[in-house]
N, C-alpha and C positions, 0 to 999 in steps of 0.2 A: 821882363821879357819884352823885347821890342816887337812892335807890330810889323809883320812882313809887308803890309800895304802902305802905311804912312810913316813908319819908323818911330812912332811915339812909344814911350816905355811905360805907360800907364794902362793897365788892363784889369779885367776882373775875371775870375775863374767861374765859369757857368756850370761845369760838370767835371767830376773826377771819377775815374774808375780804373781798375786794373786792366791791362791788356789781356788778350786771349790766353797767352801762355803764363801770365802772372809775373813776367820778368820786368815789367815797366808799368808806370802809371800814366794813363792817357788823360790829358787835361784839355777841355774845350774852353777857350778864352774869347773874350770880346774886348776889343780896343775901346777905351773910353773916349777917344777923340773921333775916330771915323766910324765907330760902331760895327766894323767888320769882324767876323769871327775866324779863328784859326785854332789849330790843334797842336799841342806840344806833347812830348813824351819825356818822362823822367825815368832814368835808368840808374841802377846801382853802379857806381864807379869802382872798377876793380883796382884795388891798391897793389896787389901782387901781379905784375905784368909777366906774361909768359915770354920766354926766350926760345927761339927756334934754333936748333943745331942743324946747320946745313950739311950737305954731303961732304963738302970740303973741310968741315970742322969749324967753319966760321959761325958766329952767333949773331942773330938779328932779333929785334923785337917782333913779337907776333903781330901780324897785320891782317885783319879779316878782309880788307880790301884786296890784298894779294890773293887770298883764298877765293874771293868772289871773281876776280879776273881769270883765274885758272878754270873755275867752273864755267864762266861765260864762254871761254875759248872752247872748252869741251862740248858745250851745248850747241855752239854755233847757231845755226838757223833751225834747230829742233823746236817743236811746238811745246815748249815748257814755259809756264807762266813765271814772270819775274818774281812774284811773291813766293813761289815755291823755291826758287833759287835762294832768295834772301833768307827764307825760313831754314833751309838746309844749312846755310853758312852759320846762322845764329845758333842753331842746335849743335852743330859741330864745335863752334867756339865754346859754348856752355859746357859741353862734354869734356873738352880739353882742359878747361879751367877746373873742372871737378876732379879729373883723373891725374893731373900733373900739377905739382907744386910750383915749380919755377921754369923747368926746361923740358922741351919735347923735341924729338928728332923730326926733321921734315919728312922722313920716310914714313913715320907713324901717322902724321897728318895726311899724307898721300894715301896710305892704306885705308884710313877711315873715310876719306872723301870718296875713294873708289868704291868702297862697300855701299855707301849711300847712293852713288850714281848708278850702280848696278841695278838697284831697285827702282830708281827714278826713271832712267831711260837707258836701255842697253846700248844704243848707238853712242850716246854721250860717254858712257862708261868705256867703250872700246877706244874712243878718241883719247880719253884721259889715260887709260891704262897703257896704250901704246907709247905715250910720252913718259909717263911716270915709271913704268916697269922697264922701259927701254928694251923691248924685245930685240934680240940679237939676230933672229932669223924668222923667215916666214913660217917655219914649223912651230916655233914658240907662239907666234901670233895665232896660227890655226888651232893649236892646242887650247888656247884661251877661248877661241870661238866655240869649240866643241864643249868646253866646260860651261860656257854661258848658255848654250842651247840646251844642255842637259839639266840646267838648274830649274827648280820649280818656279813658276811665275808667281808674283805677289798676289795675295787675295784681293778682292775688290775693295774691302775696307782699308787695306794698306795702300792701295793706289790713291785713295781719296786724300791721303796725307800730302801728296804731291800732285795736285791736279795739273793736267796740261791744258792748253787752250784748244786742243783738237781731240776728238774722240779716238780712242785706241782701236787699232784694227784687230780682228780675231786671230 
């Protein structure tokens, strides 16, 4: 592992432990040349790549960066912590790899992301849903608003899974 400070490739591992969700190993390292410390993460490489079937029938490799960009666009300037967005994307990717062997439709990915956004931030959900579901009329959009308003709010411990940077209004 090359030191991010001096570029030397000789270091020693000071500490190793599993990450919070157990999906990676966190290693604290110290460069033997400059003595600066840095952290690396070791993750399991997935050998079976997922292929996404787009609406037009074309197929592309799954890219969690694309998922994160869509989430970022939906969240806009909403007070949602970046680590909450990253965690949502990682959890969704893990779920897709568990539930699908090789191929998954983009519509299914969108449905699953929308469901998570609905609990994370209703405004971000509406932004995403309006694009993903392609509401054809204001009536369809209004019906979705009514359904969202009638939906029970997440419990306090569920909101802790995706903390925002700003306290929630009552």
